[in-house]
N, C-alpha and C positions, 0 to 999 in steps of 0.2 A: 597521466592518471584516464582511467576507462572515460571519466565523465565527459570530455572533449570529443568521444567516438561518434562520429556521422554526424558534426553537429559544426556550424561556424560562428563563432561569437563576432557578434558586431562591437568594433573597437572606438574608440575615440579617436577625431580628428579635425583638420580642418576644411574649410571649403564645402563644397557640395556633398561630400560624405557625411560630413558630420550634421549638415541638414537635414539629409534624409534618416541619419541615427536616431536625430532627437523627432523626429515625426511617427518612427518605430515606437520610440519611448512613450510618446504622447499618445498613441493609437493603444498601447498594451494598457496605459493606465487609465485611459477612457474606458475601455472594456471591462477593466475590472472594476469599475464604478459602476457599469451598467449592469454587470452579470455578476454581483458579489453571492456569497454563500450563503447568506440569510435570505436570499431572493428563492432559493432551492431547498430549501430546510425542508420543507414538507415533504417534498418530492424525494429527496435523499432519503427522508426517516422513512417513508414509507415503502421505496426500494428493498433498505434494509430489512424491516421487516419481512419483505417478500420473501428476500434471499434467504436471511437466519431464521426467520420465526417459521417458513414455509420449510424449509427444511429439516428443523426439529420437528413439526408437526408432523410431516408426511413419513418422516423415518420411523415415529412412533404410532402413527397409523398403521404403516405397513409391519411393524412388529407386532401390532394388537393382531391383526389379522393372520400372523403366522407365518410372516416371511421370514427368509435368513437374515443374519446381520447384512451381508452384503448387496440384497435386493433392498434392503429397509435402506442401506447407505444412498445406493443407486437410486429410488425414490426421492430420499432428501435431496439430491442433485437437481430434480427439477425447480427446485426454489431458486438457486443462483442464476439457472438457466433464464427461467421467468424474470430476473431481475436484470438481465442483461438484455432479452428482450424489448424490457418495458424503458431500458437508458434510450436502445437505440430508435424505438418509436419516437420518442420525443426530440432524441439531438441528433438523430440519425449520423450515429458516430459509436464505433467498438467501445465497447466499456470493459479496459483492461483491468478494472475494479473485479466486475462479477468474474470473470473468467480466472481471477485470481482465487475467489472463492470456491468456484466449481473445483480449481484443480487443489485445492484443500478438503473438497469435501472426499475426491476421488482418491486423494491421498488416504484419508481414513478408511474408505471401503475397502482399498487393496489390503492393508494392515490388517483389518478384520477379518478378512478370508484367511489370514495367515496363521499357520501355528495352533498352540492349545488356547484352550479357552479358560485356564484355572484363576482365581482371583488376581495373583501376582502377577500371571502373564498378562490380563488385560490392563494392567498400569503400565508393564512395560511395553504394550502396544500403545497406549497415550503418549508414552516417550518417543516410540519410534515415530508418532506422527508428526508431534512436535519439532522433532529432529528434522523429519524429511521438509515441512515448512520452512524452515531455517533454511536449508539448502535452494528451495526454492525461489527464496528473497536474495539467498546467494548469488545462485544462478543466474537471474535478473539482471543483476547487475555483470556478470562476467558475460553473459552469451546472449542477452536478450539488447534490441534496439534501446528501451529504457526500462527502468527498474520498476519494480511493482508498486512502492511508494509514488514515484510519478503518478500514476493511475489513480491511485487512492486521492491524491491530492488534486488530479483533474477533476475527478467527480467531486468529493467532498466540501472542495474549496471553490466552488462553480455553483452557479445556479442551475446545472445540468443541461441549459440548452446548447446546440453545436456553436452559436457562438463564442459563450463561454467557455468551452473546453476547448474548441478550438485557438483561444489566446494563450492556453495554457502551452499549446504545441509553440508556438511565437515566443512566447517566454523562452522554451526551450532550446530554440535555434538561437536564440537572442544572448539570453544571459548564460556566461560561464559559472558565475558562481550558484546561479539556479539550478545549472546540472548538478555541481559537486554537491550541494544541498542533499538535491536529491538521492546523489549516489552513497552520501555519508549516513544518512539516516536508513536507507535499505540497508546497509552493512550494520548498522546497531539494531535494527530487527534481527538479522540473520545471527548475529553474535548472541544476542539476547534469548532468543529459541534456542540456539545450539545448546549453550551454558544451561539453561532451565532444563532441558531435556537431560542432559548429561548429571546435574547434578540431582535430579529426581532419581535417575536411575541406579546411582549411587543409595540414595536413602531408602530405594524398595529393595535393595538386595541387604541393605545391612538391618534394616529397622522391620518390626510387626507389620502385619499388612493393612490395620487400623490407624497406625502412624503413618502407613506411605500412602496410602489413601488420603488421609488429610493434608499432606504435603501437596499429594498431586493436584488437588483441588485450589490450594493457599498459592503456589509458587507460578502457575500461568497469571493469576489475577496482579502476583508483585511483579513479572516481567512485563505484563502489559503497562501497569503504572507507570514503572521507570521509562518504559519505552514512549509513551504520552510524552513526561516530560522531556526525556532527552531531545524528542522530535521537535518539541517547540522552542527548546533553546537552539537547537542547530538551523531549523529555520531561523530565528532572530537573528543568530550569528551572520550568518549568509547573507540576509537581508540587508542586515546594516554592513557589511564588507561590501555588498554589490553598489551600494548607495552611494559609501566614502569612494569608492572607485570613480562611479558616475559624478560625483561634486569634484573630483581632483581632474577629471578629464573637461570636464566643462570650464575649469577656471585656468587651465593648462593656455589655452589661447589667447586669454587676456592677461597672463603673467607675461608671456613670450612678445605682449604687443608695445 
């Protein structure tokens, strides 16, 4: 499975290697306690407002000044770029989450520039943007070193410091179940976005504009809700499985003694 590409899982064993393994686990646990997400909640919330709120504000300001859709979208992309700079300034670490948000904005700009601007065509463009976001999630699983969900978790699951974010890199290299969980979660979001885009496109084709518009607003919220619930469930499952593996590995030397 792609989840083990380019990483070496630390396996249980006896002797010095087992001791070194336990040291790695203890160090990871210590850093998780020292750099919890709640410590970085204000910072991450501020960066999110800068990235998303800034993108929306700059987009509408540009539109209000008479800019085209493409120029307006490009103006909005300053938001996620600024967020990435803020993360780097604090953590001295590249923010994959900011890069993903920038990619989503760029996708919207490209689609806005293409084709007709009739009411229904604008709804179809929303579907195309959603589908491309889904393909970005899918592509990150198949082509990138780490999936997008890892970078989201790395930023929003830590306090945003270099040490906190680097600890996620160590977890990635150490725990096979952690990697698998990130890939499975990314696949979930990819499928949700692609299914949402396809379903909305069918509704747009068969229904009137008003009905199609309503579904175009509602279905993304439903997809995100399912995604969050599914992500939590997947995370809990693989965390439980990883702990069970660790407990079994720790018990093995005792049983054989």
